[in-house]
C-alpha positions in Angstrom: 25.2 -11.0 15.3 22.6 -9.1 17.3 20.7 -11.3 19.7 17.8 -11.0 22.2 18.4 -12.9 25.4 15.0 -12.4 26.9 12.2 -14.9 26.1 8.9 -13.2 25.3 5.6 -14.8 26.1 3.6 -14.0 22.9 0.9 -16.7 23.2 0.1 -15.7 26.8 -0.9 -12.2 25.6 -2.4 -13.1 22.3 -5.9 -11.8 23.1 -4.4 -8.3 23.7 -2.8 -8.4 20.3 -6.0 -9.6 18.7 -8.0 -6.8 20.3 -5.5 -4.1 19.4 -5.4 -5.3 15.7 -9.2 -5.5 15.6 -9.7 -2.0 17.0 -7.2 -0.5 14.5 -9.0 -2.3 11.6 -12.5 -1.3 12.7 -11.4 2.3 13.3 -9.7 2.7 10.0 -12.1 0.8 7.8 -15.1 2.3 9.6 -13.7 5.8 9.1 -13.1 5.0 5.5 -16.6 3.8 4.8 -18.3 6.6 6.8 -16.2 9.5 5.4 -15.5 7.8 2.1 -12.2 6.4 0.8 -10.1 8.8 -1.3 -10.1 6.9 -4.6 -7.9 8.4 -7.3 -8.6 8.8 -11.0 -7.5 5.2 -11.6 -10.7 4.0 -9.7 -13.2 6.7 -10.1 -12.6 8.0 -13.6 -11.8 11.6 -14.4 -9.5 13.7 -16.5 -5.7 13.6 -17.2 -3.8 16.5 -18.7 -0.2 16.2 -19.7 1.6 19.5 -20.3 5.1 20.5 -21.4 5.7 23.7 -19.3 9.1 24.5 -20.9 10.6 24.9 -17.4 10.3 23.3 -14.0 7.3 24.7 -12.3 6.5 24.2 -8.6 3.6 21.9 -7.8 2.3 24.6 -5.5 2.1 27.1 -8.3 0.2 24.6 -10.6 -2.1 23.7 -7.7 -2.8 27.4 -7.1 -4.0 27.9 -10.7 -6.2 24.8 -10.5 -7.7 25.8 -7.2 -8.6 29.2 -8.7 -10.6 27.3 -11.3 -12.3 25.0 -8.8 -10.3 21.9 -9.6 -8.7 19.6 -7.0 -6.1 17.4 -8.6 -3.0 15.2 -8.1 0.1 16.8 -9.8 3.4 15.0 -10.6 6.4 16.1 -12.6 7.6 14.2 -15.6 10.1 14.4 -18.5 13.6 15.7 -18.6 14.5 18.2 -15.8 10.9 17.9 -14.6 9.7 20.3 -17.3 6.5 18.4 -17.8 3.6 18.0 -15.5 0.8 15.5 -15.3 -2.5 16.6 -13.8 -5.0 14.0 -12.7 -8.4 15.0 -11.3 -11.4 12.8 -10.5 -13.6 15.6 -11.9 -14.8 14.9 -15.5 -13.8 18.1 -17.2 -15.8 18.9 -20.4 -14.3 20.8 -23.3 -15.2 24.2 -21.9 -13.7 23.4 -18.5 -10.5 22.1 -20.1 -10.3 25.2 -22.3 -10.6 27.5 -19.2 -7.8 25.6 -17.4 -5.5 25.7 -20.4 -6.2 29.5 -20.8 -5.3 30.0 -17.2 -2.1 28.1 -17.6 -1.3 30.1 -20.8 -1.8 33.3 -18.9 0.2 32.2 -15.8 3.0 30.2 -17.4 3.1 31.3 -21.0 2.3 27.9 -22.6 0.6 27.4 -26.0 -1.3 24.7 -27.9 1.9 22.9 -28.6 2.5 22.5 -24.9 -0.5 20.2 -24.6 1.0 16.7 -24.9 -2.1 14.7 -24.0 -5.6 14.9 -22.6 -7.6 11.8 -21.7 -11.0 11.2 -20.1 -11.5 8.1 -18.0 -14.9 6.7 -17.4 -16.1 5.1 -14.1 -16.3 1.7 -15.9 -12.5 1.6 -16.1 -12.3 2.2 -12.3 -14.8 -0.6 -11.6 -12.8 -3.0 -13.8 -9.6 -2.1 -11.9 -11.3 -2.7 -8.5 -12.5 -6.1 -9.6 -9.2 -7.1 -11.1 -7.4 -6.0 -7.9 -9.7 -8.2 -5.7 -9.2 -11.1 -8.1 -5.4 -10.7 -8.0 -5.3 -10.8 -4.2 -7.8 -13.7 -4.1 -5.7 -15.8 -6.6 -2.5 -15.0 -4.7 -4.2 -16.1 -1.5 -5.5 -19.4 -3.0 -2.0 -20.2 -4.5 -0.3 -19.5 -1.1 -2.9 -21.6 0.7 -2.4 -24.6 -1.6 1.4 -24.3 -1.2 1.4 -24.1 2.6 -1.1 -27.0 2.9 1.2 -29.1 0.7 4.3 -28.2 2.6 2.9 -28.0 6.1 -0.8 -28.8 6.8 -4.2 -27.0 6.5 -4.1 -25.3 9.9 -0.9 -23.5 8.9 -2.5 -22.5 5.7 -5.5 -21.0 7.4 -3.3 -19.1 9.8 -1.1 -17.8 7.0 -4.1 -16.5 5.0 -5.5 -14.8 8.2 -2.1 -12.9 8.7 -2.2 -11.8 5.0 -5.8 -10.6 5.4 -4.8 -8.8 8.6 -1.9 -7.0 6.8 -4.1 -5.9 3.9 -6.9 -4.7 6.2 -4.3 -2.7 8.2 -3.2 -1.0 5.0 -6.8 -0.2 4.0 -7.4 1.1 7.5 -4.4 3.4 7.3 -5.6 4.8 4.0 -9.2 5.2 5.3 -8.0 6.9 8.5 -5.7 9.4 6.9 -7.6 9.7 3.6 -4.6 9.0 1.4 -5.4 8.6 -2.3 -6.0 5.0 -3.4 -4.6 4.4 -6.9 -2.8 1.8 -9.0 0.5 2.0 -7.0 -1.5 1.0 -3.9 -2.6 -2.2 -5.6 1.0 -2.9 -6.6 2.1 -2.4 -3.0 -0.7 -4.7 -1.7 0.5 -7.5 -4.0 4.1 -7.0 -3.1 3.2 -7.0 0.6 1.2 -10.3 0.2 4.4 -12.0 -1.0 6.6 -10.4 1.5 4.4 -11.1 4.5 3.8 -14.8 3.6 7.6 -15.3 3.4 8.0 -14.0 6.9 5.2 -16.1 8.2 6.6 -19.3 6.6 9.9 -18.8 8.4 8.1 -18.9 11.7 6.0 -21.9 10.6 9.1 -23.8 9.5 10.8 -23.3 12.9 7.6 -24.5 14.6 7.6 -27.6 12.5 11.2 -28.3 13.3 10.6 -27.9 17.0 7.6 -30.2 16.9 10.0 -33.1 16.4 12.5 -32.1 19.2 10.1 -30.6 21.8 7.4 -33.3 21.9 7.2 -33.2 25.7 6.7 -29.4 25.9 3.3 -27.7 26.0 2.1 -26.4 22.7 2.1 -22.8 23.9 5.7 -23.1 25.1 6.8 -24.7 21.8 5.2 -21.9 19.8 6.7 -19.2 22.0 10.2 -20.8 21.7 9.8 -20.9 17.9 8.8 -17.3 17.7 11.6 -16.1 19.9 14.1 -18.1 17.9 13.0 -16.3 14.7 12.4 -13.0 16.3 15.7 -11.3 15.5 15.6 -12.6 11.9 12.1 -11.2 11.4 12.9 -7.8 13.0 16.2 -7.3 11.2 14.8 -8.3 7.8 11.9 -5.9 8.1 14.0 -3.1 9.5 16.6 -3.3 6.7 13.8 -3.4 4.1 12.1 -0.3 5.6 15.5 1.5 5.8 16.0 0.9 2.1 12.5 2.1 1.2 12.6 5.3 3.3 15.1 7.2 0.9 12.8 6.3 -2.0 9.8 7.7 -0.1 11.7 11.0 0.7 13.4 11.5 -2.6 11.3 9.5 -5.1 8.5 12.0 -5.9 4.8 11.6 -5.7 4.5 8.5 -7.9 7.1 6.6 -6.0 5.7 7.8 -2.6 2.3 6.4 -3.5 3.9 3.0 -3.8 6.4 3.1 -0.9 4.1 4.5 1.7 1.7 1.6 1.8 4.7 -0.7 1.5 6.3 0.7 4.7 3.0 0.5 6.6 2.4 -3.0 5.3 5.8 -4.3 6.2 5.5 -3.1 9.8 2.0 -4.7 10.0 3.3 -7.9 8.3 6.1 -8.2 10.8 3.7 -7.9 13.7 1.2 -10.4 12.3 3.9 -13.0 11.5 5.1 -12.8 15.0 
């Protein structure tokens, strides 16, 4: 098994780690609030058009037609052999605007009325409800984990665990704010997945600290914690590395919908590993 012989002094340099994390969070979240987060149709409302193109059409070609009509949209393939496309735009297209788009597609790709599988309008109230439900879901997960850790360990461990989860979620939000990546439903699913994954990694470290408290009573607390972290370091790194390696092919080959789920997951796992340590 792979081992690390060197003992790292994590607690000694903890203030540096705190400052780096805080700077990253402030930079990303600050940029997001100043420039505005790139919320998708799931949160802002807008228009969804589902078309059967009769053949696989490149996303770039579809985007070119939409740009010509002044529409900025997310486009994904669907159906057998990717012959269908789903267009999502945060712009609320009225009947005339939708008619212009469909006429442009008919002229460019030869589709007809039968090719229109679905058209839906989403109001902003739906997006507000999703935001509230997402916050509630994360809050409920946090309360449940806090109760579990307090029962199994003690309240100090619970507070520390919740802080690491908050750190991981804020790092993900910072990443999206800094690079202006679309925030949509898969992002929320990735956040909830990360919360469970991160807390599991943290509990492994806590469990080793609790074990060492009984056998290293004469050692200083900082030394005890450093020893515990070093003893679980390989496990934490290898578990996270194998998970990320498994996700990367999905990110590369999975298409736009899968990428919007796997990208925040990869970022979150890396941040979660660092925060657990």
